[in-house]
N, C-alpha and C positions, 0 to 999 in steps of 0.2 A: 475574408470575413478580416475587417480592420485593413491594415497592409499587408496583410498575409493571404500568399495564393494556395487555396484549395486544391492538393491533387485526390484524395483519395479519402474513402469514409471508412475509419478503424474497426470503431464499435460502439456502443450503446451503454451509460453507466447511469447511475441514479441521477446526478445530476440533468444528463444530456447527452446528444451526442457528440464523436471523438474524432477531427477528421486529421490526417497527414496534412500538412503545408508546409511553405519553404515561405520563410522571410524574405524582403527586398536584397538581401546579401546573400542568395541561396542556402541562407540556414535551416536545415529541416527542425518545424516543431511539430508539435501535438496541440490541436487547438478543439477545447471544450466548449458544445456552445451548449449553453441553459436550455432547457427542455418552458416551451411558451406557459404552461402554466405554472411555474415557478417564476417566470419572468413577470407575471403578473404582480404576484405577492411583493407586496412593501416593505413586509420583515424579513423575506429574502435576501432582496436587494438591499436591503441595510445590511445584514450581517455577512454578504458575500463581499459588499465593499470593504467591511473592517476585516475578515477572515484573508482578501487576497492580500490586502495590504500589509497585513502579518506574514504571512505567507512568502511574499515577496524579500523579506528578511533571512527568512532561514536561507545558511551557509553553507552547504556541507556537501561533501564529494558524491555521498550515498545518496541523494535526494534529487528528482527529476525539478530541479528547480522551476519556478513561476519565474516567467520570462515578461510577459505583459498581459493587459487587462485592461477590460473598457466592462465595469459594472455598471455603467450607466445604459451600454450602447442597447440596442434593438436588433438582435435580442442581445443579453450580457455575455461574455467570455471571456476567457483566459488562454494564454498559449503557456505552454511549458516546454523545456525539454524532449527533445524526442527522443526515445530509446528503441534503439532496433531490432531489439533481442526479442524475446519471450518471458512471459509471467512463471512465477513457482509453480501455483497450479498448473500449468499448459505444462511443468515440465516434471513433476510429479506424475504427473495424470500421463504421460507419454513415457517415461524413462523408471517411474518405480521413487521407491525411496533412497535418501541419501547417504552417503559415508559419513560415519562421524566428523572427522576433517574438515569437511565442506560445509554440513551444517555447524559447527563452532565456528566457521571462515564467515558464514550468512551472517549467521548472530553476533560476531562483533560488529560488523560492519551494519544491521538494523540498528543495533546500540549506539552506532556512534551519530547515525540519521537521527534517531529519537532525541538523543542528545541536544542535537540542533535545532529542533523543532519545538523541545519547549522551552527551551531556553529565549525564544521571542514569544511566550507565552501562550501557544499553542498547544494543543493537546491533538492526536490523530483521531481518534476513537474507532478509526474503521481496521485497522493495522489487519490486512490479512491476504490469501498466497496470490489475489489476483492483482492485490495492489504491491507486490514486488514485480518487478523487472529485471530480468537478468542481461548481465553486461558480460564479456570475458574480463574487465577490470573492475566486476564489484556489482552487487544490488543495484536497484535504485530503487525508495519508496515515491509514492506517487500518492495524490489527493489527499495530502497531507492539511487539515485542516476546516477543508470543504464540508464536510458532511454536517459541521454543526450548522451550516447556513441552511444547506437542504431541508437539516431534521429541525428548523426552528419553524417551518412555516406552518401554514392554518391545515397543509396540506396534513402535516404528519403529528399534528398536536389532537388527534382522539387516538392515543393511549399507542401508538407504531415506536416502536425503539430505533434510533442511529446504530445501525450495528449490524453484522454480519452471525448470525447463529453459528455458534462453538466457537467464535474466535472476541466475541464480546463478554466484557467482564462483567462478573453479577452484580455489582453496586448499579453498573447502568441500567440492568434488567429493572433491576427493583423500582428506581427514583431518576434514574438519567444521567446520574452525577460521574463527569469523567474529568478524570485528574492522569499527573504523569503515570500512576502506578497503575490505571486504566490499560495503557499502553504496555505497559509489563506484561499484562495479561496475557492481551492478543499475543505481544512477542513468541511468551511458552509457550501457545496456540500453534502460530507458524513453524515454531524448530518443532514441535509436538510433530508438527504435519509434513515438515520436511524429511523428519527424521522415521516415522512409525508411515508413511504413507497415505496416514487419513488422519483428521482431526481429532482429537482426545477427546471430544462427547461424541465423535459419531456421527450418523448420518438420521437424516429420516426428518419429517414433521419441523418446522421452526421450534413452536413451543416445547415438543421433545429434545430437541436440541439443547432450546434455552433451559428448559430445566436442571439438564443434567447440570450443564454449565453452572448452573447457581446454585444447587446442592448434592451431587457427587462427586466423587474424587474422578481425576480426570485418568482413562485408560492410556496407559505409559509402556506396555507390556511389549510392543514393538520397535519402542524404542532403545537404542543401545544404553547400559547401565552406566557410561560414562556421562550421558546427556540424561539421562532418566530424571534426578537428580537436581540437576539443574532448574529444568524444565515443571517440573514438579514444583522448584519452591516461588518458581513465576505464576502458575497456577494456582494459588494460594485464595482463598475464598476471601479471607481479609483483606485487602488492601494495602493494611500496615505491615503483614508478614510477610508480603514481596520484599525482594530484593528496589536497589533504587538502579534506575540506570545506568549511573555513573559504577555504580558494585557490578556490575551488569559485564560492562564494558572493561575494567578492568582484571575481573577474572577472563571474559574470553579473550582479550587482547593480549596473555600472556600465554596462548595457546596458538598466537600466529607468527609464532619468530621465526617462520621460515620467510619472513620477507613480505612486505606490502602486497594486497591481490594483483596490483598492478604491473607485477613483475612475475607474476610465478601462475600457475594453472591453478583454480581454485575450484571450478563446478566439476563435477561426474565425467568424465569422459562420452558419456552418450550426450547429455548435457550440453556439454560443454562444444561439442559438432552441429549441435541444433543451432546454437545459439551463433556458431559461426556462419552456419549458411544462410540466416536470414540476414544479418550485418551485409554479409558479401552480397545478398539480392542488390540487384538496380532500384531506387526508388523509383516513382512515375515521377516524369518531367512533367507533365503537362496534367492540367485537370482531365477527370473524364469526361468524357462524350456527354450529352442531354440524352434523355433514356426518347425512344421514339411516341409520337402523340397518338 
């Protein structure tokens, strides 16, 4: 894809397929290839080009930065930094809720990532556990801004909402409007998920989960008391009552006085072991062989 040599398929997302690839110099990258039905949509291509240009300006250690892209390609694609660890939803599903110090360290890093994203004029719109990748030296936020391009297409202009049930803000559900405050709501839901083991608005059919997010108080009983109040403020229905990202960062950064994440063990022990194992697993050196016909 472009100048990148595809090595393996990593998965499938809302925008299309994701591949592990290497740059000409040998750097591993994640290449996201746009689905054909999106690539044929002129409005998608226009917004995709604009959002990719903005995303390339995001400068934060805690984001998986956009390294390269070809919005005019056939198909369009973009390449981001590759994170060899696991996603937050994988970690919680496999190892359970996190202790409070780990959740606070996670929250400070995610707030710093959102601050950098918002500084470019972007709003993430779909911050959720699967869009948080874990590494020994801190989390990385992925897919920032791209959901707007996907959501702008004719394919999703028939009443569908861009975002993930249980993590999408009430104002996005009501009229599709998203702002930095919407990302704060999503951050509160992510922290509640990490600390409690499940989302603050439960599980079930999308419409039911969305209704609870829009009209019912969050369920934070399983969240440690020291985090419950903070998550609750982020999850206010009125975006004007939520703390700003800067306020959250100042509050959470004061809890990380033990030093930067790059110099200490911030992950829960079983998650740290799992992330280390994945990081130490050798990457494929050659593309997969074609399937027999």
